[in-house]
C-alpha positions in Angstrom: -60.0 33.3 -28.1 -62.3 35.5 -30.3 -61.9 35.2 -33.7 -62.9 38.3 -36.5 -63.6 36.4 -40.0 -60.7 35.7 -41.5 -59.6 37.3 -44.4 -57.6 37.7 -47.4 -55.2 40.8 -47.2 -54.4 42.1 -50.4 -50.2 41.3 -51.2 -48.7 45.0 -50.5 -45.0 44.5 -50.0 -43.6 46.0 -47.4 -41.6 49.2 -47.4 -40.3 49.9 -44.2 -40.0 46.6 -42.3 -36.8 44.9 -45.2 -34.5 47.9 -44.2 -30.8 45.6 -44.1 -31.7 43.8 -41.4 -30.9 46.7 -38.5 -33.2 49.1 -38.7 -36.7 48.6 -38.9 -39.0 51.4 -39.7 -42.5 51.9 -40.3 -44.5 53.6 -42.9 -48.0 55.6 -42.6 -49.8 52.7 -44.4 -48.3 49.8 -42.6 -49.7 51.7 -39.2 -53.0 51.9 -41.3 -52.9 47.9 -41.8 -51.7 47.3 -38.0 -52.2 49.6 -35.1 -51.1 47.7 -32.5 -47.3 46.9 -33.9 -47.2 51.3 -34.5 -47.8 51.7 -31.0 -45.9 49.4 -29.5 -43.2 50.8 -31.4 -43.7 54.4 -30.2 -41.0 56.0 -32.9 -42.3 53.7 -35.7 -38.7 52.8 -36.4 -36.7 50.1 -34.0 -32.7 49.5 -34.5 -32.2 46.1 -33.8 -28.5 45.0 -32.4 -28.9 41.3 -33.0 -26.6 40.8 -30.0 -27.5 37.3 -28.9 -30.9 35.3 -29.4 -33.6 34.8 -27.0 -34.7 31.4 -26.2 -38.4 32.0 -25.9 -41.1 29.1 -25.1 -44.5 29.3 -26.4 -46.9 26.8 -24.4 -49.9 26.9 -26.6 -51.6 24.7 -29.0 -48.5 24.5 -31.3 -47.3 26.5 -33.9 -47.1 25.4 -37.7 -43.0 26.2 -38.3 -43.9 25.8 -42.1 -44.9 29.1 -42.7 -42.6 31.2 -44.7 -42.7 34.0 -41.8 -41.7 31.3 -39.2 -39.8 29.3 -41.1 -36.1 28.8 -39.6 -37.0 30.1 -36.2 -38.1 27.3 -34.3 -35.6 26.0 -32.5 -36.8 22.7 -30.6 -40.4 21.4 -29.9 -42.0 19.6 -27.2 -45.7 18.1 -27.3 -46.5 17.8 -23.5 -50.3 16.6 -24.5 -49.2 13.6 -26.8 -45.2 13.0 -26.2 -44.7 10.6 -29.1 -46.8 12.7 -31.7 -45.6 15.6 -34.0 -47.2 18.9 -33.2 -50.2 20.2 -35.0 -52.2 23.4 -34.7 -55.1 22.7 -35.5 -56.2 25.3 -33.4 -54.5 28.3 -34.7 -53.4 30.2 -31.5 -49.7 29.3 -30.8 -49.0 29.9 -34.5 -51.0 33.3 -34.3 -49.2 33.8 -31.1 -45.9 32.9 -32.5 -46.5 35.1 -35.4 -47.1 38.5 -32.9 -43.9 37.5 -30.8 -41.3 36.7 -34.0 -42.7 36.8 -37.7 -40.4 37.2 -39.6 -41.0 41.1 -42.0 -43.6 40.0 -44.5 -46.1 41.4 -47.1 -49.3 41.7 -44.1 -47.4 44.1 -41.8 -47.5 41.3 -39.2 -43.8 41.7 -38.3 -42.8 40.1 -35.0 -42.1 42.7 -32.4 -38.5 40.6 -32.0 -36.4 39.6 -34.4 -33.5 38.1 -32.5 -35.7 35.3 -30.9 -35.3 31.3 -31.2 -39.3 29.8 -30.5 -39.6 27.0 -28.0 -42.8 25.4 -29.4 -44.5 23.6 -26.4 -48.1 22.0 -27.2 -50.0 22.6 -24.0 -53.5 23.2 -25.4 -55.8 20.8 -27.6 -57.7 21.3 -30.8 -60.1 23.6 -28.9 -58.2 25.5 -27.1 -58.7 23.6 -23.7 -55.6 22.3 -21.8 -55.0 20.5 -18.1 -52.4 21.2 -15.3 -50.6 18.1 -15.6 -49.5 19.3 -19.1 -49.1 23.2 -18.4 -46.8 22.0 -15.5 -44.9 18.9 -17.8 -44.1 22.5 -20.6 -42.9 24.3 -18.1 -40.7 21.7 -16.5 -38.9 20.6 -20.2 -38.8 25.1 -20.6 -36.4 24.3 -17.4 -34.7 21.7 -19.0 -34.1 23.7 -22.0 -32.6 26.6 -20.2 -35.4 29.5 -22.2 -35.5 32.9 -21.2 -39.0 33.9 -21.5 -41.9 31.7 -21.1 -45.3 32.7 -22.5 -48.7 31.3 -21.0 -51.6 33.0 -23.4 -54.1 31.0 -21.5 -55.0 30.9 -17.6 -56.9 29.1 -15.2 -59.9 30.7 -13.2 -58.3 28.4 -9.8 -55.0 28.8 -7.9 -53.2 25.0 -8.1 -50.2 24.2 -6.1 -48.3 22.0 -8.8 -48.9 24.9 -11.3 -47.7 27.5 -8.6 -44.4 25.3 -7.6 -43.9 24.8 -11.1 -43.9 28.6 -11.5 -41.8 29.4 -9.0 -39.1 26.6 -10.0 -38.8 28.2 -13.2 -38.7 31.7 -12.1 -36.0 30.3 -9.7 -33.9 29.5 -12.5 -34.4 32.9 -13.9 -37.0 32.4 -16.4 -39.3 35.3 -17.2 -42.8 34.2 -17.7 -45.3 36.4 -19.0 -49.4 35.6 -18.8 -52.6 36.5 -19.8 -54.5 38.4 -17.1 -57.7 36.3 -19.2 -61.4 37.4 -21.1 -63.1 37.1 -18.3 -65.1 40.7 -17.9 -63.4 42.2 -15.8 -64.2 40.4 -12.9 -60.6 39.0 -12.2 -57.5 37.8 -13.4 -56.4 34.4 -14.4 -53.7 32.0 -13.1 -50.8 32.0 -13.7 -50.9 35.9 -14.3 -52.4 36.5 -10.7 -48.4 35.0 -8.9 -46.6 38.1 -8.0 -43.9 36.1 -10.0 -45.8 36.2 -13.1 -46.2 39.6 -15.2 -49.7 39.7 -16.3 -50.6 41.6 -19.4 -54.5 43.0 -20.2 -55.2 44.6 -23.7 -56.6 48.0 -24.8 -57.8 48.6 -28.0 -56.7 51.8 -30.4 -58.2 54.4 -28.7 -55.8 53.5 -25.8 -59.3 52.0 -23.9 -59.1 48.9 -21.7 -60.6 45.9 -23.6 -64.3 45.6 -21.3 -64.1 41.8 -22.1 -59.8 41.8 -20.5 -59.4 40.6 -16.8 -58.9 43.3 -14.0 -57.2 42.8 -10.7 -53.8 42.0 -10.7 -52.8 43.5 -13.8 -49.0 44.9 -14.3 -49.3 45.9 -18.3 -51.1 46.3 -21.0 -50.6 45.9 -24.7 -52.4 46.1 -27.7 -55.3 43.2 -27.9 -58.2 44.7 -29.9 -58.9 43.7 -33.8 -55.4 42.4 -33.6 -54.2 41.3 -37.3 -52.5 37.8 -36.8 -51.0 35.0 -39.1 -53.2 31.8 -39.4 -52.4 28.1 -40.4 -53.8 29.0 -44.0 -51.1 30.7 -46.0 -52.2 34.0 -47.6 -54.8 34.4 -44.8 -54.8 36.3 -41.8 -57.5 36.5 -38.9 -58.6 39.9 -37.4 -58.7 38.8 -33.2 -59.4 40.4 -29.5 -57.9 39.1 -26.4 -55.6 39.3 -23.4 -53.5 36.4 -25.0 -52.2 38.9 -27.8 -51.6 41.4 -25.6 -49.0 38.9 -23.6 -47.4 37.9 -26.9 -46.6 41.7 -27.7 -45.2 42.2 -24.1 -43.4 38.8 -24.2 -41.5 40.3 -27.7 -40.6 43.4 -26.0 -39.5 41.6 -23.0 -37.4 39.5 -25.4 -36.0 42.6 -27.3 -34.9 44.1 -23.4 -33.1 40.9 -22.6 -31.2 40.9 -26.0 -29.8 44.2 -26.0 -29.1 44.0 -22.4 -24.8 43.2 -22.0 -25.8 41.0 -18.8 -28.4 39.1 -17.1 -31.4 41.1 -16.0 -33.8 39.5 -12.9 -37.5 40.2 -13.0 -37.3 42.7 -10.7 -34.5 44.3 -13.5 -37.2 43.8 -16.3 -39.9 45.4 -14.2 -37.9 48.1 -13.4 -37.3 48.6 -17.4 -40.8 48.4 -18.4 -42.0 50.5 -15.7 -39.6 53.4 -17.7 -41.3 52.8 -20.7 -45.0 52.7 -20.2 -47.3 55.1 -21.0 -49.9 55.5 -18.0 -53.3 55.0 -18.8 -56.5 54.9 -16.6 -56.1 56.2 -12.8 -52.9 57.9 -12.1 -50.5 55.4 -11.3 -50.5 51.7 -11.2 -54.4 50.5 -11.0 -56.4 47.3 -11.6 -57.6 48.1 -15.2 -54.2 48.8 -16.7 -51.4 47.9 -14.3 -48.6 50.3 -14.8 -49.7 51.3 -18.6 -48.9 50.5 -21.8 -45.5 49.2 -22.7 -43.7 50.1 -25.9 -40.2 50.2 -27.4 -38.5 53.1 -28.0 -34.9 54.0 -29.4 -31.8 54.7 -26.7 -34.2 53.4 -24.5 
């Protein structure tokens, strides 16, 4: 991921994000601090139902579950690289993704999009952000065994791989929704597994609703915020500003988790796409295109 200079934010207490556990309201000040969360919540508010917990597996560099904003949210963990070793997120990418999806309301205005999830921490990327296909496949298999609802893959590979494809198909046959990053490759192509039809592919846009020039194009299903995004770091009290489809993918996963949480019955991939299409803001060329897909996905009350 492309990191901006890590900065210490002013300790400003939230006023809108802490309202009695069910109603979230974002103030103008909070929207200035984090434009992305206010774009995702188009009404600047959201009514959580808390009907059930959605199980989200984050296959990444690990998650620092000791951060106050993430404490108690992690349900289980698995180190696919070194199964006998404790997970440490030295790279920080997985922690940032986890915060975007599910962080508790906090002074940094980096509230997770979903407040009704259990996170499953699956380490498949090393301390430099690199990963092997076999470890990713192992992580997917572990996620299947643990009956997760969503798998978040905020990374990708340039080339197709039969073993990866088979693991993806196995996961989706178990009803797991897979969300993956289109990739940061100058608009030249979409990474795998985002390129698979069975995977929801996410690209990134800026505050001005323009596609990030670094973002992948081609098989893109939707876009979400992915430029100058504030995220939690493994250093408590510090925030990093980042770019990339990794983070737009996390926003999309949070949105999908909320949709699943509010549904009275299980939803298939087709069901999810139908719901996302209804709440998406068409951008770029009219209709679906290779840069913006079906548009910007947003959450609204009474959707």
